[in-house]
N, C-alpha and C positions, 0 to 999 in steps of 0.2 A: 876165592880170588876170581875177579872178573877180568877177562881179556877181550880184546877186539876180535871178532870172528875172523877178520882178515889174517891176523897172526895165527890163530888156531888152524885155519885152513892151509896157511903157508907151512906151518910145522907138520901138519898131517901129510902134506905133499913131500916132505923131506927137503924143503928148500930153505936156503939161507936168505936173508934180506938181499944180499948181493945177487944171488941167483934169480930171485923174483924180479929184482930191478932190471937185470939183464934181459930176461924174457919179455918183461912189460915195457922195455925200452924207456926206463926211467933212471934217475940217479938213485943210488942206494940210500942217500940221506933223505930223499923224498919219501921213499918207502918207510923209513924209520919215523919220519915226522907224521905220516898218515897213521901208522900203527900206534903211535903214542898219543894221538889226538891233537897234536899241535898244528896239523894242517888238514883242512877240509879239501879233499881232492875235487878237481873238475870232473864232470861226468865222463869226459873222454879218458881221463887218467884212470878212473875207477873201472871203466869198461876194459881197459888194457890189463889191469890187475886181475879182474874176473876171468878174462880169457887166459891169462898166464897160469892161473890156478885151476883152470878147468871148471870154474864155478858155474853151476847150471841155474841158480836162483837169480833173483833180482840183485844187480850189483850193489845197490844201497844196503842190502842186508849184510854185506861184508863189514860195514861200519858199526854194526850192533855189538853191544857188550854181551858176552856169554860167560857162563860159569865154567871155568876150566877148559872144556873142549867144545868146539862148534859142531853144529850138525846142519845138514842141508834140509 
């Protein structure tokens, strides 16, 4: 099964979609739409998600599909 790296990193951080949305100052539905691939985030939105997750790589890499679990 492939998942978006963003979801894997969120789950690794022990965050719900609502918690990530709160920290990233976004609506939870927006986080869900990004994770499901229905919404391509603006660079500023993706930067907020990366910061909220403590992601140290390029923010665009959060949108990549990964097998099971993501890695930095």
